[in-house]
C-alpha positions as a printed NumPy array, in Angstrom:
array([[  0.   ,   0.   ,   0.   ],
       [  1.301,   3.434,  -0.952],
       [  0.252,   6.816,   0.405],
       [  0.122,   9.525,  -2.256],
       [  0.963,  13.163,  -1.539],
       [ -0.714,  16.208,  -3.072],
       [  2.148,  17.162,  -5.366],
       [  1.878,  13.904,  -7.328],
       [ -1.733,  14.632,  -8.319],
       [ -0.962,  18.277,  -9.066],
       [  1.915,  17.206, -11.339],
       [ -0.313,  14.727, -13.188],
       [ -2.854,  17.449, -13.87 ],
       [ -0.305,  19.87 , -15.317],
       [  1.652,  18.771, -18.397],
       [  4.02 ,  21.715, -17.897],
       [  4.979,  20.579, -14.383],
       [  8.585,  19.389, -14.088],
       [  7.343,  16.193, -12.418],
       [  4.416,  15.481, -14.76 ],
       [  5.973,  12.563, -16.607],
       [  7.39 ,  10.912, -13.486],
       [  4.054,  11.267, -11.68 ],
       [  2.105,   9.818, -14.58 ],
       [  4.486,   6.887, -14.975],
       [  4.411,   6.214, -11.243],
       [  0.641,   6.054, -10.997],
       [  0.367,   3.979, -14.188],
       [  2.905,   1.377, -13.064],
       [  2.821,   1.158,  -9.286],
       [  0.769,  -1.69 ,  -7.886],
       [ -2.167,  -0.431,  -5.833],
       [ -3.885,   0.373,  -3.783],
       [ -3.093,   4.077,  -3.882],
       [ -4.178,   5.48 ,  -0.548],
       [ -5.14 ,   9.136,  -0.278],
       [ -5.651,  11.065,   2.946],
       [ -8.684,  13.366,   3.29 ],
       [ -6.278,  16.269,   3.835],
       [ -4.631,  15.514,   0.495],
       [ -8.019,  15.453,  -1.238],
       [ -8.798,  18.932,   0.075],
       [ -5.405,  20.268,  -0.988],
       [ -5.577,  18.717,  -4.456],
       [ -9.076,  20.066,  -5.048],
       [ -8.014,  23.529,  -3.947],
       [ -4.932,  23.522,  -6.172],
       [ -6.209,  21.893,  -9.359],
       [ -9.679,  23.394,  -9.119],
       [ -8.395,  26.825, -10.067],
       [ -8.849,  27.727, -13.724],
       [ -5.127,  28.073, -14.401],
       [ -4.5  ,  24.527, -13.107],
       [ -7.295,  22.61 , -14.775],
       [-10.493,  23.911, -13.278],
       [-13.639,  21.981, -12.481],
       [-13.029,  19.261, -15.083],
       [ -9.629,  18.351, -13.601],
       [-11.013,  18.445, -10.084],
       [-13.946,  16.2  , -11.004],
       [-11.651,  13.746, -12.803],
       [ -9.489,  13.462,  -9.696],
       [-12.526,  12.912,  -7.455],
       [-13.949,  10.262,  -9.779],
       [-10.772,   8.246,  -9.233],
       [-12.273,   7.192,  -5.898],
       [-15.475,   5.944,  -7.511],
       [-13.581,   3.907, -10.111],
       [-11.386,   2.253,  -7.499],
       [ -8.234,   3.85 ,  -8.864],
       [ -7.789,   5.62 ,  -5.523],
       [ -8.636,   4.543,  -1.975],
       [ -9.669,   6.927,   0.772],
       [ -7.645,   6.68 ,   3.97 ],
       [ -9.406,   7.092,   7.286],
       [ -8.236,   9.932,   9.486],
       [ -8.806,   9.178,  13.169],
       [ -8.853,  11.395,  16.221],
       [ -5.636,   9.674,  17.315],
       [ -4.097,  10.573,  13.946],
       [ -5.044,  14.206,  14.495],
       [ -3.337,  14.177,  17.876],
       [ -0.23 ,  12.707,  16.25 ],
       [ -0.441,  15.371,  13.529],
       [ -0.366,  18.081,  16.197],
       [  2.696,  16.497,  17.816],
       [  4.473,  16.272,  14.455],
       [  3.657,  19.855,  13.503],
       [  5.142,  21.   ,  16.823],
       [  8.135,  18.668,  16.633],
       [  9.023,  19.817,  13.112],
       [  8.036,  23.484,  13.509],
       [ 11.404,  24.681,  12.2  ],
       [ 10.891,  22.575,   9.083],
       [  7.416,  23.97 ,   8.48 ],
       [  5.77 ,  20.56 ,   8.371],
       [  2.115,  21.3  ,   7.786],
       [ -0.985,  19.379,   8.681],
       [ -1.314,  17.594,   5.351],
       [  2.193,  16.127,   5.448],
       [  1.765,  15.341,   9.137],
       [ -1.447,  13.466,   8.294],
       [  0.456,  11.258,   5.858],
       [  3.002,  10.418,   8.557],
       [  0.297,   9.675,  11.136],
       [ -1.699,   7.465,   8.78 ],
       [  1.457,   5.66 ,   7.633],
       [  2.449,   4.965,  11.232],
       [ -0.977,   3.621,  12.154],
       [ -1.245,   1.406,   9.082],
       [  2.414,   0.356,   8.949],
       [  2.96 ,   1.919,   5.509],
       [  6.535,   2.718,   4.579],
       [  6.095,   3.969,   0.989],
       [  5.02 ,   7.509,   0.141],
       [  4.6  ,   8.822,  -3.397],
       [  5.831,  12.408,  -3.197],
       [  8.196,  14.907,  -4.743],
       [  8.547,  16.593,  -1.341],
       [ 12.027,  15.463,  -0.387],
       [ 12.422,  18.454,   1.931],
       [  9.917,  17.159,   4.476],
       [  9.82 ,  13.423,   3.967],
       [ 13.584,  12.855,   4.13 ],
       [ 13.807,  14.691,   7.455],
       [ 10.733,  13.391,   9.303],
       [ 11.398,  10.218,  11.274],
       [  8.277,   8.086,  11.481],
       [  7.743,   6.   ,  14.603],
       [  7.374,   2.676,  12.774],
       [ 10.383,   2.706,  10.36 ],
       [ 13.705,   4.515,  10.203],
       [ 12.78 ,   6.354,   7.025],
       [ 10.098,   6.335,   4.381],
       [ 10.716,   4.857,   0.957],
       [  9.928,   7.766,  -1.339],
       [  8.549,   7.164,  -4.816],
       [  9.379,   7.918,  -7.572]])
């Protein structure tokens, strides 16, 4: 199981993005399921829903990925939210936000060690409780 970060979906939706090809190849070839946090859904919708990044059609296409089974929705628990708060405080100097912290919390709870992200700045520094480091894809 792989958790997918916001920037992967944003790159897929924008052919001019430096990571577009890598993101597309990753999601076409990686074995599923592709797990998406509710926080990531909100961020993706906000970013790709703007007219200059795809608009309503791109946003709807992303959301339909859950109906088709292409994407799986991760649960976010109250315990995860508490862990998110601890991570945001612990990595305050890094500027780890709630969305990235939610990926760490969900990964810890579910024992996931693979994260699809282009965010090397955060995910190479954060030390999850269940593994030494995350395996970052691509």
